[in-house]
N, C-alpha and C positions, 0 to 999 in steps of 0.2 A: 407295552413301550411306553415310556415316560416322554413327555415333551421337553424339550431343551427350554430353560427359562431364557426370557428375552433379555438381551444385554442391556444394561443400564446406559443410559446415554452419558458420554464424556462431559466433564465440567465445560468444555467448551462448547458442546451441542447444546448443554441446557442453557448456557448464556445466551447462545445465537437464538434459541427458542424464545427466551424471555425477551430480547431484544425486538425479534421480529412480531412479537404479540403487540407492541407498542408502534410498529412501523406504520409510517403514514402514506405509502404507496408511491414514493418518490423513487426515481429511477436508481439512485445509489443506495437504497436502504440495504439491500442484500449485501453488497461489497462492504460496505461500512459496519454491518452487524458481523460479517466474518471477521473483519480485523479487529473489531473491539473485542469479540469473544475470545479469539486468539490471544490477544495482547491480555486480557483479563486471566486468562488461563497460563500466561507466563510462555506462550509461544510466540514465534516471529520474532523480529528484532526491533520492533518499533520503540522509540523512547519513550520518556514520560509524555503523558498527554497526546500520545501518538504521534508526536513530533509537532503537535500544533501547540499555541499558546493557551494556556488554561481557558481563557475567554473564547476562542476559537472552539475549543473542545466542547464547552458547554453549549455553545451555539448549535454545534452539530448535533448533539443530543436534542436539544430544543426542538430543532426542525425535523429530525428523522424518528425518534423516539421520546416523543412528550411523554412526561409522567415518569419515564424511568427513572428509578432512584440511583444516582451515580454512586452512593454509598454501597450498592451491591458490588461494585467494581472495587477490588481490593485496594483501597486508598493508603494502606500501609505498604503494599509491595514496593520494593525498590526498584525502579525502571532506571535503566541508563539514560544519561544526558548524551545530546550532540555535543561532541568536543568543540570548544570555542574556535579552534583553527580550522574546522571544517564549515562553520556558519556560512561564509561566502559561498562555498561551493553548494550549498543547499539553497541559497537564495538564488544563484544561478540556474538550478536545475527547475526550482519552482518558476522562475520567470521564463524559462523555456517553455514549460507547460503552459503557462497562462497565455502566452501569446498565440496559442493554437486552440484555446477553449472554446467550446461549443456555444457559449453564451446562451445556454437554455435553462440553467439552473444555477443558484448560488452555491449549490454545493460543489461546483467544480473547482473553486478556490480551495475548499478543504481538502479535495482529492488531490490537487496539485501539492499541497503541503504534505499530505501523507506520502505521495510517491517520492517526493524529493527527500523526506525522511528516511525511506526505505531505501532509497539509492546507497545510502552511506553505510549500509550493513554488508556484510560478507558473502551472501548466499544469492541464489536466485531472487529476483525481485517479488516475485508472488510469495515465496517463502518467508522474505524478510518482512513484508507486509502483514503476514498472517492470513492471507487468502488461501482458498482450499484447492486451488488449481491454477495453472498458467491461463487456461481458458477463462477464468474468473478476471484475471488481470487484463488480457487481450479485451475482453468486453467492457471492463471499465475504461480504459484508454481510448476504445473506439467510440464509446458514448460522450465521454467528457472532453476529449482532445482529437476528434475525428481527423483534422488535416494532418496534424502529427501521425497519428498511428496510420494512415494511409501511406505515409512516406516509408513505411517499414515494409518494402514490397518483397525481400527476401526472407521475411520471418525471421529476422534477426532476434536473438534474446534481448528482452525488452530493456535491461539494464544497459547492456553493451549499446543497444541503438540509442538510448537517451544520452549516454556519454558521447557517442559519435556525433548526434545532432548539435550537443553542447560544443565540442571541439571545432565543428565545421563552421558554427556561427562565430567562433572566433578565430577562424581562418587556419587552423590547425587540422591536418588531415591523417596524421597518425597518432591516433589518441586511443586510449583503452580506459575503462573503468577503472578507478584507483583501488577500489576495495573487493576486487575478485580474486585475487592471487590465493586466497586461502580456500576458495570453493573446490568442491571435489570436482565438479564438472568443467573446471577451467578449460582443458582441451577441447570440449565441445563447444564453449562459447567462442573461443578464440582460434578454432581451426578454420580452415577454409569454408567459405560461405557456399552453400548450394546454389 
């Protein structure tokens, strides 16, 4: 009987391992490594620089993965840009998140930027971010924005929840996320809440 050869790690898994070898033990290391590895492998929906400015992108790497050669990430890969008409929406989402940040780590600011950029894509937020599960997203939100996450008492899908919070801040109570109509799970997100 012959032993089955071990499956080779995917490019995403390989990138994740290289990032985590440089990780500094900060709370957001794992989530950021997941997002960067997915983005570098062409997965998820985050735009260029993960939706951050190039300077913030470099700051994130310097803090979480010092010494990692940024040229290991395909600099030539064409990543989508946030459409200019959606930049105010992104800024509002980021401000919403930052109002409830835990204030325990500077990376909360980068997390807010990443989450806001991910909200502008068309699938579940955890998938758009390049996280590997919804549980990863829930942990990221609970750690960085605990008061906001605690308000999701009915376990609403996170993107829907964030847009609902944004609308309630504006005094609008019949609001939906504008980028979800293409999602295969539209009915699950917008059906009756349990």
